[in-house]
Each structure stands twice: as C-alpha cells, then as structure tokens.
FINU-294600 format. One line per field, with one value per atom (N, C-alpha, C): z, y, x; atom name; residue number from 1; residue in three letters. Coordinates in steps of 0.001 Angstrom, whole numbers, plus 500000, padded with zeros to 6 digits. Example, Ala and Ser with C-alpha at 12.3 -4.5 7.8 and 13.67 -1.06 7.14 Angstrom:
! FINU-294600
z = 507800|507800|507800|507080|507140|507870 $
y = 494310|495500|496700|497750|498940|500030 $
x = 513190|512300|513200|512850|513670|512900 $
atom = N|CA|C|N|CA|C $
nr = 1|1|1|2|2|2 $
rest = ALA|ALA|ALA|SER|SER|SER $
END
This chain:
! FINU-294600
z = 539026|537159|536672|536156|535592|533836|533934|533061|532362|530580|529870|528679|528930|528022|526892|525627|524564|524998|524120|523704|522655|521218|521113|520241|520451|519129|520283|521957|523032|523493|524238|525585|524987|523693|522793|522029|521124|519847|518749|518248|517715|516411|516114|514394|514604|515559|515430|516274|517330|517190|515576|514461|513740|512876|512789|512315|512249|513741|514156|513952|513793|513290|512153|511322|509634|509552|510343|510187|510154|511332|512100|510658|510465|508944|508352|508100|507033|505586|505943|505092|505732|504536|504602|505408|505898|506431|505642|504488|503155|502655|502856|502452|503568|505371|506390|506135|505339|505644|504794|503146|501959|502522|503170|503678|504620|505469|506158|505989|504223|504308|503549|503064|502113|502685|504065|505207|506330|506278|507876|506975|506928|507181|506213|504919|503616|504247|504903|505147|506421|506943|508375|509475|509531|510815|511219|512279|513458|513538|512896|513401|513773|513011|514411|512993|513970|513789|513079|513250|513418|511786|511317|510314|509380|509211|508560|508775|509838|509736|508003|508006|507817|506246|505895|504325|504264|505199|504196|504012|504754|504566|503216|503279|502007|500718|500657|499717|499157|500184|499675|500355|500953|501985|502843|503471|504345|503500|503555|503059|503832|505296|506244|507503|508189|509297|510677|509689|510542|510698|509525|509098|509996|509847|510818|512475|512659|513990|514716|513967|514129|514125|513270|513035|514173|514452|516087|516870|517472|518680|518397|517329|517607|517880|517487|517880|519467|519525|521393|522402|520956|521742|522075|520797|521075|521799|521291|522789|523997|524165|525709|526419|524897|525559|524973|525141|524557|525632|526531|527581|526359|525711|525412|523995|523875|523055|523736|525164|525569|525703|524829|524673|525816|525513|526842|527902|528703|529643|531055|530007|529983|531485|532387|533615|534399|534401|534904|534514|534403|533663|535084|534679|535197|536845|537496|538524|539041|538581|538686|538568|537904|538425|538747|539665|540500|541385|541437|543301|543183|542554|542307|542144|542703|543112|541907|540661|539660|539049|538903|538030|537023|536998|535337|534593|533484|532491|531750|531322|529788|529613|527767|526739|525714|525699|524061|522641|521730|520600|519783|519269|518187|519129|517985|518649|519251|520352|521842|521447|520617|520029|520243|519806|520228|521296|520807|522343|523829|524771|525390|525856|524832|525319|525320|524685|524636|526414|526364|527774|528757|528687|529911|530482|528955|529413|529678|530011|529811|531414|531930|533241|534295|533019|533108|533871|533292|533808|535262|536309|537120|537709|536860|537560|536719|536645|535935|536607|536993|537650|536968|536425|535098|534234|532967|531293|530977|529899|528435|527734|527003|525325|524824|524085|522887|521060|520811|518840|518558|518352|517045|517141|518863|519126|519956|520649|522145|523041|521782|522111|522563|521677|522238|522971|523931|524978|526048|527239|527968|529050|529684|530029|530120|528125|528164|528564|528080|527841|529608|530679|531963|533093|532706|532153|532601|531175|530619|531786|532472|534361|534733|534972|536080|536371|537478|537826|538194|537149|537775|536495|536527|535143|534370|533221|532856|531382|531037|529779|529022|527576|526935|526518|526579|526035|525159|524007|523189|521416|520599|519374|518120|517907|516809|517608|516826|516975|516618|515689|515651|516674|516946|518161|519242|519778|520953|521000|519162|519786|519934|519398|519507|520942|521300|523078|523503|523007|523807|524108|522012|522182|523230|523648|524223|525624|526609|527936|528086|527130|527220|527650|528446|528583|529630|530134|530868|530460|529586|529022|528200|528186|527584|526849|526047|525176|525324|525377|524909|524020|523178|521797|522047|521405|520980|519698|518926|517868|517480|516280|516298|514140|513760|512456|511812|512879|512388|512600|512453|512726|511364|511759|510461|509636|510925|510874|510919|511995|511356|512555|512516|512862|514520|514908|516606|516454|517416|517445|518841|519147|520448|520230|520744|520788|520834|520153|519964|520527|521594|522234|521477|521748|521850|522182|523457|524031|525591|525737|527059|528850|528190|529142|529711|528658|528382|529529|530081|531209|532123|532413|534200|533904|532946|533272|533418|532665|533016|533634|534488|535787|536940 $
y = 017207|017682|018541|019011|019778|019438|021329|021304|022618|022326|023358|023700|024517|024936|026094|025655|026187|027961|028724|029591|029226|029801|030272|028860|028545|027417|026543|026545|025445|026105|027139|028115|029246|029419|030538|029804|030473|029792|031674|031326|031970|032068|031432|031464|032069|032360|033591|035258|035059|036055|036682|036318|036322|036733|036248|036289|037845|038033|039546|040628|040370|041119|041406|040415|040783|041709|041913|043290|044063|044074|045095|045949|045252|045727|046171|045170|045883|044967|043786|042850|041626|040973|039360|038570|037664|036419|035612|035887|034965|036055|037728|038278|038529|038481|037908|036801|035710|034643|034826|035818|035661|036381|037466|038774|038386|037551|036786|035627|035308|034652|034935|036521|037055|037743|038459|039420|038388|037221|036903|035426|034566|032823|032553|033167|032958|033746|034485|035397|034951|033659|033161|034039|035196|036356|035316|036161|036005|036702|037045|038140|038981|040721|041737|042668|042966|043977|044864|045839|047633|047205|045999|045661|045648|044434|044737|046079|047127|048127|049091|048566|049753|049194|047524|046786|047507|047513|048084|049857|050119|051463|052443|051332|051483|050534|049903|049486|050169|051503|051922|051395|050579|050095|050867|051330|051964|053945|054329|055780|057009|057216|058304|057925|059091|058880|058281|058833|058758|057006|056852|055509|053952|054961|054187|054272|055385|055446|054169|054912|053698|052150|051867|050036|049857|051023|050843|050397|051152|051499|050491|049784|049205|047864|047863|046259|046321|047391|047539|046900|047352|046782|045181|044909|043530|043452|043336|042657|042621|044309|043949|043427|043085|041987|040545|040343|039008|037310|037890|037436|036125|036876|036383|035446|034962|033783|033203|032788|031655|030708|029582|028309|027866|027076|026468|025729|025540|024502|025219|026499|025900|026539|027632|028262|027393|027143|025687|024684|024056|022712|023341|024802|025293|025439|025627|025677|024170|023054|022629|021496|021670|021417|021805|022798|023617|022563|023236|022268|020986|020367|019073|018649|020143|020643|020095|020616|020679|022339|022085|023348|023709|024546|025005|026337|026329|027394|027580|028920|028939|029716|028341|029461|029545|030670|030963|031210|031471|031802|032736|033944|034776|035914|036924|038722|039312|039111|039639|041039|041989|043469|042423|041570|041224|040343|039441|037713|038465|039289|040124|040873|041323|042065|040740|040569|039006|038454|037831|037389|038313|039821|041019|041222|040585|041002|039744|038902|037285|037672|037163|036736|035144|034289|033595|033280|034325|033998|034015|034381|034437|032521|031816|030980|029472|030094|030289|030326|029929|029800|030691|030755|031754|031689|032799|033444|032655|031771|032181|032704|033436|033650|033211|033358|032513|033012|033793|034377|033492|031923|031282|029945|029297|027650|027177|026455|026532|024983|024855|023200|023905|024935|025614|026835|027074|027948|027548|028478|028318|027317|027284|027064|025695|025560|024073|023167|023587|023722|022742|023889|023804|023143|021852|021196|020414|020231|019149|018192|018572|018619|017775|018410|018213|016562|016155|014729|014111|015836|015466|015301|014682|014172|015141|015419|016785|016341|016762|017578|018505|018298|019054|019516|020562|020344|021870|021336|022133|021826|022466|022425|021462|022023|021417|020327|019378|017957|018477|019308|019344|019983|021106|021790|020932|019824|019234|018498|017682|016682|016649|018012|018957|018701|019890|019614|018761|017664|016582|015351|015906|015151|016214|017325|018059|017562|017204|017351|016022|014803|013604|012428|011591|010026|010827|011630|012385|013200|013825|014073|013548|014066|013025|014528|014085|015244|015204|016204|016201|016907|016160|017432|017168|018705|019323|019663|018950|019427|020497|021199|022040|021841|023326|023065|023300|023300|023523|021637|020757|019283|018593|018294|018844|016789|016320|014634|014704|014583|014315|012697|012216|010732|010275|011838|011340|010179|009377|007933|007993|009615|009632|009544|009599|010642|011676|012391|013612|013878|014610|015176|016875|016833|017895|018832|019331|020457|020119|020829|020593|020577|020678|020532|018277|017701|016647|016202|017296|017243|015831|017002|016260|014419|014439|012749|012046|012715|012006|012386|013021|013577|013914 $
x = 429591|430205|429830|431381|430817|430064|429276|428755|429156|429587|429454|428644|427682|426662|427216|426658|426930|425322|425987|424700|423719|423898|423109|422939|421050|421204|421316|421635|421336|420167|420940|420278|418304|419445|419083|418095|417649|416542|417156|418031|418977|418310|417710|417295|416693|415604|414062|414821|415703|416675|416941|417560|418099|417118|415670|414558|414497|414173|413984|415240|416012|417544|417396|417228|416912|416088|414845|413811|413970|414579|415886|415615|417166|417772|417401|416055|415700|416100|415949|415809|415991|415533|415027|415782|415544|416215|416693|416789|417624|418525|418407|419121|420333|420155|420862|421071|421207|422087|423172|422885|423870|424901|424277|425388|426385|425470|426261|427765|427422|428335|429352|428791|429913|430425|430276|431146|431991|431110|431577|432360|431201|431731|433537|433038|433577|435305|435517|436337|436776|435932|436317|436673|435712|435301|433997|433786|432568|431631|429882|429897|429599|430036|429456|428181|428141|426983|427034|428448|428597|429197|429644|430835|429299|428129|426671|425843|426188|425554|426131|428392|428664|428478|428146|428407|426920|425621|424477|424599|425145|425762|426480|427143|428349|427143|426335|426126|424649|424130|423317|422334|421964|420639|420727|421496|421542|421309|420206|420332|420465|420565|420788|421054|421706|422313|420954|419757|418261|418486|418151|418001|419039|419966|421469|421040|420593|419992|419088|418178|417061|417315|418434|418714|419103|420207|421366|420259|419614|418671|418271|416958|416267|417143|418574|419450|419568|419908|420004|418857|417893|416598|415982|416400|416790|417488|418264|419854|419224|418524|417909|416854|416017|414678|415525|416561|417298|416637|415836|415846|414265|413771|412081|412651|413805|414346|415310|415395|415690|414327|415111|414070|413249|412805|411578|411874|412352|412425|414291|414905|416084|416167|415711|415755|416162|414460|414039|415090|415776|416739|418188|418233|419573|419164|418037|418150|417742|417602|417961|419151|420120|420684|421253|421300|422142|421677|420088|420021|421416|420549|421189|423511|423943|425332|426175|425883|426621|427113|428745|429407|428232|428275|427549|428616|429081|429571|429396|429263|428779|430005|430136|431182|430910|430752|430130|430978|430591|432223|431326|431778|431491|432782|431759|432969|431788|432518|432384|431781|431705|430962|429109|429122|427610|427351|428085|428488|428370|428710|428985|427556|427060|425892|424692|424760|423868|423778|424806|425357|424816|425252|424248|423672|422633|421293|420533|421120|419981|420167|419067|418603|419542|419412|420120|421837|422171|423575|424133|423638|423350|423866|423526|423646|425126|425135|426711|428045|428492|430298|430781|431126|432174|431148|431399|431385|432816|433058|433822|433563|434231|434094|435224|435281|435545|435677|436634|436418|437134|438200|437716|438020|438357|437855|438155|436275|436550|437675|437692|438669|440296|440640|441706|441960|440997|440742|441594|441811|442351|441828|440319|439797|440033|439377|439151|440021|441583|443707|443436|443324|443405|442235|440816|440066|440387|441424|441729|442075|442944|443802|442452|441519|440521|440067|439861|439292|438056|437233|435500|435255|433887|433053|432682|432824|431952|430995|430299|429283|429090|429757|429352|428444|428032|425521|426172|425920|426194|425017|425002|423934|424963|426240|427071|428172|428060|428827|429850|430914|431453|432705|432005|433162|432484|431665|432081|432536|432750|433405|435489|435734|436924|437525|436222|436124|436924|435909|436067|437784|438345|438963|440436|440857|440964|440611|439865|439100|439361|439166|439978|438682|438898|437511|436624|437044|436006|434960|435063|434124|432843|431782|430697|430131|429149|428800|427119|426453|424750|424439|424441|424132|422732|422398|421162|420864|419274|419147|418741|420031|419812|420043|420314|420821|421752|423117|424410|425260|424307|424892|425003|426926|427840|427602|427434|427292|428939|429554|430892|431555|430150|430761|430227|429571|429309|428398|428134|427508|426354|426277|426024|423494|423424|422065|421740|420788|420492|419806|419466|418019|417588|416336|415931|415662|416011|416757|416926|417951|418655|417377|416143|414995|415890|415744|415897|417289|418167|419327|418706|417501|416990|416556|416865|415753|416654|418419|419466|420921|420216|421649|420531 $
atom = N|CA|C|N|CA|C|N|CA|C|N|CA|C|N|CA|C|N|CA|C|N|CA|C|N|CA|C|N|CA|C|N|CA|C|N|CA|C|N|CA|C|N|CA|C|N|CA|C|N|CA|C|N|CA|C|N|CA|C|N|CA|C|N|CA|C|N|CA|C|N|CA|C|N|CA|C|N|CA|C|N|CA|C|N|CA|C|N|CA|C|N|CA|C|N|CA|C|N|CA|C|N|CA|C|N|CA|C|N|CA|C|N|CA|C|N|CA|C|N|CA|C|N|CA|C|N|CA|C|N|CA|C|N|CA|C|N|CA|C|N|CA|C|N|CA|C|N|CA|C|N|CA|C|N|CA|C|N|CA|C|N|CA|C|N|CA|C|N|CA|C|N|CA|C|N|CA|C|N|CA|C|N|CA|C|N|CA|C|N|CA|C|N|CA|C|N|CA|C|N|CA|C|N|CA|C|N|CA|C|N|CA|C|N|CA|C|N|CA|C|N|CA|C|N|CA|C|N|CA|C|N|CA|C|N|CA|C|N|CA|C|N|CA|C|N|CA|C|N|CA|C|N|CA|C|N|CA|C|N|CA|C|N|CA|C|N|CA|C|N|CA|C|N|CA|C|N|CA|C|N|CA|C|N|CA|C|N|CA|C|N|CA|C|N|CA|C|N|CA|C|N|CA|C|N|CA|C|N|CA|C|N|CA|C|N|CA|C|N|CA|C|N|CA|C|N|CA|C|N|CA|C|N|CA|C|N|CA|C|N|CA|C|N|CA|C|N|CA|C|N|CA|C|N|CA|C|N|CA|C|N|CA|C|N|CA|C|N|CA|C|N|CA|C|N|CA|C|N|CA|C|N|CA|C|N|CA|C|N|CA|C|N|CA|C|N|CA|C|N|CA|C|N|CA|C|N|CA|C|N|CA|C|N|CA|C|N|CA|C|N|CA|C|N|CA|C|N|CA|C|N|CA|C|N|CA|C|N|CA|C|N|CA|C|N|CA|C|N|CA|C|N|CA|C|N|CA|C|N|CA|C|N|CA|C|N|CA|C|N|CA|C|N|CA|C|N|CA|C|N|CA|C|N|CA|C|N|CA|C|N|CA|C|N|CA|C|N|CA|C|N|CA|C|N|CA|C|N|CA|C|N|CA|C|N|CA|C|N|CA|C|N|CA|C|N|CA|C|N|CA|C|N|CA|C|N|CA|C|N|CA|C|N|CA|C|N|CA|C|N|CA|C|N|CA|C|N|CA|C|N|CA|C|N|CA|C|N|CA|C|N|CA|C|N|CA|C|N|CA|C|N|CA|C|N|CA|C|N|CA|C|N|CA|C|N|CA|C|N|CA|C|N|CA|C|N|CA|C|N|CA|C|N|CA|C|N|CA|C|N|CA|C|N|CA|C|N|CA|C|N|CA|C|N|CA|C|N|CA|C|N|CA|C|N|CA|C|N|CA|C|N|CA|C|N|CA|C|N|CA|C|N|CA|C|N|CA|C|N|CA|C|N|CA|C|N|CA|C|N|CA|C|N|CA|C|N|CA|C|N|CA|C|N|CA|C|N|CA|C|N|CA|C|N|CA|C|N|CA|C|N|CA|C|N|CA|C $
nr = 1|1|1|2|2|2|3|3|3|4|4|4|5|5|5|6|6|6|7|7|7|8|8|8|9|9|9|10|10|10|11|11|11|12|12|12|13|13|13|14|14|14|15|15|15|16|16|16|17|17|17|18|18|18|19|19|19|20|20|20|21|21|21|22|22|22|23|23|23|24|24|24|25|25|25|26|26|26|27|27|27|28|28|28|29|29|29|30|30|30|31|31|31|32|32|32|33|33|33|34|34|34|35|35|35|36|36|36|37|37|37|38|38|38|39|39|39|40|40|40|41|41|41|42|42|42|43|43|43|44|44|44|45|45|45|46|46|46|47|47|47|48|48|48|49|49|49|50|50|50|51|51|51|52|52|52|53|53|53|54|54|54|55|55|55|56|56|56|57|57|57|58|58|58|59|59|59|60|60|60|61|61|61|62|62|62|63|63|63|64|64|64|65|65|65|66|66|66|67|67|67|68|68|68|69|69|69|70|70|70|71|71|71|72|72|72|73|73|73|74|74|74|75|75|75|76|76|76|77|77|77|78|78|78|79|79|79|80|80|80|81|81|81|82|82|82|83|83|83|84|84|84|85|85|85|86|86|86|87|87|87|88|88|88|89|89|89|90|90|90|91|91|91|92|92|92|93|93|93|94|94|94|95|95|95|96|96|96|97|97|97|98|98|98|99|99|99|100|100|100|101|101|101|102|102|102|103|103|103|104|104|104|105|105|105|106|106|106|107|107|107|108|108|108|109|109|109|110|110|110|111|111|111|112|112|112|113|113|113|114|114|114|115|115|115|116|116|116|117|117|117|118|118|118|119|119|119|120|120|120|121|121|121|122|122|122|123|123|123|124|124|124|125|125|125|126|126|126|127|127|127|128|128|128|129|129|129|130|130|130|131|131|131|132|132|132|133|133|133|134|134|134|135|135|135|136|136|136|137|137|137|138|138|138|139|139|139|140|140|140|141|141|141|142|142|142|143|143|143|144|144|144|145|145|145|146|146|146|147|147|147|148|148|148|149|149|149|150|150|150|151|151|151|152|152|152|153|153|153|154|154|154|155|155|155|156|156|156|157|157|157|158|158|158|159|159|159|160|160|160|161|161|161|162|162|162|163|163|163|164|164|164|165|165|165|166|166|166|167|167|167|168|168|168|169|169|169|170|170|170|171|171|171|172|172|172|173|173|173|174|174|174|175|175|175|176|176|176|177|177|177|178|178|178|179|179|179|180|180|180|181|181|181|182|182|182|183|183|183|184|184|184|185|185|185|186|186|186|187|187|187|188|188|188|189|189|189|190|190|190|191|191|191|192|192|192|193|193|193|194|194|194|195|195|195|196|196|196|197|197|197|198|198|198|199|199|199|200|200|200|201|201|201|202|202|202|203|203|203|204|204|204|205|205|205 $
rest = UNK|UNK|UNK|UNK|UNK|UNK|UNK|UNK|UNK|UNK|UNK|UNK|UNK|UNK|UNK|UNK|UNK|UNK|UNK|UNK|UNK|UNK|UNK|UNK|UNK|UNK|UNK|UNK|UNK|UNK|UNK|UNK|UNK|UNK|UNK|UNK|UNK|UNK|UNK|UNK|UNK|UNK|UNK|UNK|UNK|UNK|UNK|UNK|UNK|UNK|UNK|UNK|UNK|UNK|UNK|UNK|UNK|UNK|UNK|UNK|UNK|UNK|UNK|UNK|UNK|UNK|UNK|UNK|UNK|UNK|UNK|UNK|UNK|UNK|UNK|UNK|UNK|UNK|UNK|UNK|UNK|UNK|UNK|UNK|UNK|UNK|UNK|UNK|UNK|UNK|UNK|UNK|UNK|UNK|UNK|UNK|UNK|UNK|UNK|UNK|UNK|UNK|UNK|UNK|UNK|UNK|UNK|UNK|UNK|UNK|UNK|UNK|UNK|UNK|UNK|UNK|UNK|UNK|UNK|UNK|UNK|UNK|UNK|UNK|UNK|UNK|UNK|UNK|UNK|UNK|UNK|UNK|UNK|UNK|UNK|UNK|UNK|UNK|UNK|UNK|UNK|UNK|UNK|UNK|UNK|UNK|UNK|UNK|UNK|UNK|UNK|UNK|UNK|UNK|UNK|UNK|UNK|UNK|UNK|UNK|UNK|UNK|UNK|UNK|UNK|UNK|UNK|UNK|UNK|UNK|UNK|UNK|UNK|UNK|UNK|UNK|UNK|UNK|UNK|UNK|UNK|UNK|UNK|UNK|UNK|UNK|UNK|UNK|UNK|UNK|UNK|UNK|UNK|UNK|UNK|UNK|UNK|UNK|UNK|UNK|UNK|UNK|UNK|UNK|UNK|UNK|UNK|UNK|UNK|UNK|UNK|UNK|UNK|UNK|UNK|UNK|UNK|UNK|UNK|UNK|UNK|UNK|UNK|UNK|UNK|UNK|UNK|UNK|UNK|UNK|UNK|UNK|UNK|UNK|UNK|UNK|UNK|UNK|UNK|UNK|UNK|UNK|UNK|UNK|UNK|UNK|UNK|UNK|UNK|UNK|UNK|UNK|UNK|UNK|UNK|UNK|UNK|UNK|UNK|UNK|UNK|UNK|UNK|UNK|UNK|UNK|UNK|UNK|UNK|UNK|UNK|UNK|UNK|UNK|UNK|UNK|UNK|UNK|UNK|UNK|UNK|UNK|UNK|UNK|UNK|UNK|UNK|UNK|UNK|UNK|UNK|UNK|UNK|UNK|UNK|UNK|UNK|UNK|UNK|UNK|UNK|UNK|UNK|UNK|UNK|UNK|UNK|UNK|UNK|UNK|UNK|UNK|UNK|UNK|UNK|UNK|UNK|UNK|UNK|UNK|UNK|UNK|UNK|UNK|UNK|UNK|UNK|UNK|UNK|UNK|UNK|UNK|UNK|UNK|UNK|UNK|UNK|UNK|UNK|UNK|UNK|UNK|UNK|UNK|UNK|UNK|UNK|UNK|UNK|UNK|UNK|UNK|UNK|UNK|UNK|UNK|UNK|UNK|UNK|UNK|UNK|UNK|UNK|UNK|UNK|UNK|UNK|UNK|UNK|UNK|UNK|UNK|UNK|UNK|UNK|UNK|UNK|UNK|UNK|UNK|UNK|UNK|UNK|UNK|UNK|UNK|UNK|UNK|UNK|UNK|UNK|UNK|UNK|UNK|UNK|UNK|UNK|UNK|UNK|UNK|UNK|UNK|UNK|UNK|UNK|UNK|UNK|UNK|UNK|UNK|UNK|UNK|UNK|UNK|UNK|UNK|UNK|UNK|UNK|UNK|UNK|UNK|UNK|UNK|UNK|UNK|UNK|UNK|UNK|UNK|UNK|UNK|UNK|UNK|UNK|UNK|UNK|UNK|UNK|UNK|UNK|UNK|UNK|UNK|UNK|UNK|UNK|UNK|UNK|UNK|UNK|UNK|UNK|UNK|UNK|UNK|UNK|UNK|UNK|UNK|UNK|UNK|UNK|UNK|UNK|UNK|UNK|UNK|UNK|UNK|UNK|UNK|UNK|UNK|UNK|UNK|UNK|UNK|UNK|UNK|UNK|UNK|UNK|UNK|UNK|UNK|UNK|UNK|UNK|UNK|UNK|UNK|UNK|UNK|UNK|UNK|UNK|UNK|UNK|UNK|UNK|UNK|UNK|UNK|UNK|UNK|UNK|UNK|UNK|UNK|UNK|UNK|UNK|UNK|UNK|UNK|UNK|UNK|UNK|UNK|UNK|UNK|UNK|UNK|UNK|UNK|UNK|UNK|UNK|UNK|UNK|UNK|UNK|UNK|UNK|UNK|UNK|UNK|UNK|UNK|UNK|UNK|UNK|UNK|UNK|UNK|UNK|UNK|UNK|UNK|UNK|UNK|UNK|UNK|UNK|UNK|UNK|UNK|UNK|UNK|UNK|UNK|UNK|UNK|UNK|UNK|UNK|UNK|UNK|UNK|UNK|UNK|UNK|UNK|UNK|UNK|UNK|UNK|UNK|UNK|UNK|UNK|UNK|UNK|UNK|UNK|UNK|UNK|UNK|UNK|UNK|UNK|UNK|UNK|UNK|UNK|UNK|UNK|UNK|UNK|UNK|UNK|UNK|UNK|UNK|UNK|UNK|UNK|UNK|UNK|UNK|UNK|UNK|UNK|UNK $
END
C-alpha cells in the first residue's frame, strides 16, 4: 500500500512549535495568530518567517540589528531541533509500516523557506521513498495526479479533512483517508473515523 503522510499536526506537534517560535519572536501565541492572519492567510499566502521578521522590524517590534540577528539565530536553532516536536509514536509507526512493506511518502504544504529546513532536519525523513513539497494545492500536484493512474491502494494520512477529501477526489476510489484529530478540521462532510494519532495505523495495517 502507498501511504501519503502530511507533516504539520500529523507527524509534528506544530502548535507547540508555533508557540515556541512566538517566544523567539518576542510575541504572544495570540499575536502570532493575528499577525499570521493579517500577513499571510488573508492574502492567500503561506507563512514565511523572513516576511514575518520584516513586519516586526517595520512595525517597530524589532528595533535593532542585534535583536533581529538573535531572532534569526533562535529560529535556526528551533528548526535544527525539529525532532523535539515529533508526536509520540510517529517514528515507531513509520518503522513498523516499512517493515510491513508499505511505501511511505511525505507531502507537505507550505512556503519552501520553512518547510524544506524543517524536513531536512527531521531524522524520520529516511523512512520516506520521496518527499514532495507543495505551496498551493496538494490535490493538483503532479505527484498526486500521476498516482491517479496507479493500481495500488492508497491511504491519505492527514489532519485536514478538506485537504484529504480533495486529494481523494483526484486519486479515486482506491484512496482511503486516515484522518488525525487536529486544530484544522473543517467539518466538510467527512464521514469516516477520526483517529487520535498516526500510532493507530498499527492497529489497521
């Protein structure tokens, strides 16, 4: 079976990562969300840390080059230690699935400026046959469109029901969804079970 894993809030505790990032930026988690909405979400853009730092500098929250350098160094250290944010049971589950002969792929949505460094510092990247980066719409990525012609069964492992359902539409009936509980469930009509973590894959595969 082919398994397509999402990264944020599926394999990583991204909410805790964002909270710690806020502390490095010298803002509260609430301010981080508000600024993210203003700078990125409302403009249809993915989060970019360099643009966020520029906003803080232009708005006077970062007053000196020394402060900016400290934030940049702190962010690099945070990303270097990204393994600290792996959710419980993730690595053990990936090892189990590989031993069972499943093909594992990682597909992450977001700005390459932050997603690539996060993935590059993950120790679990070695378990994936391929890592696919997408900045707009996973369902329209060439990897997904090519898989639509595959005869293999596919499992979409994700925390976003809307994203998973769009991918399933392209992949067809051979694709099933393993939806993990997270902060971005949209109540889009998904009727299947919602799991607590990817560790539960071991009970069904």
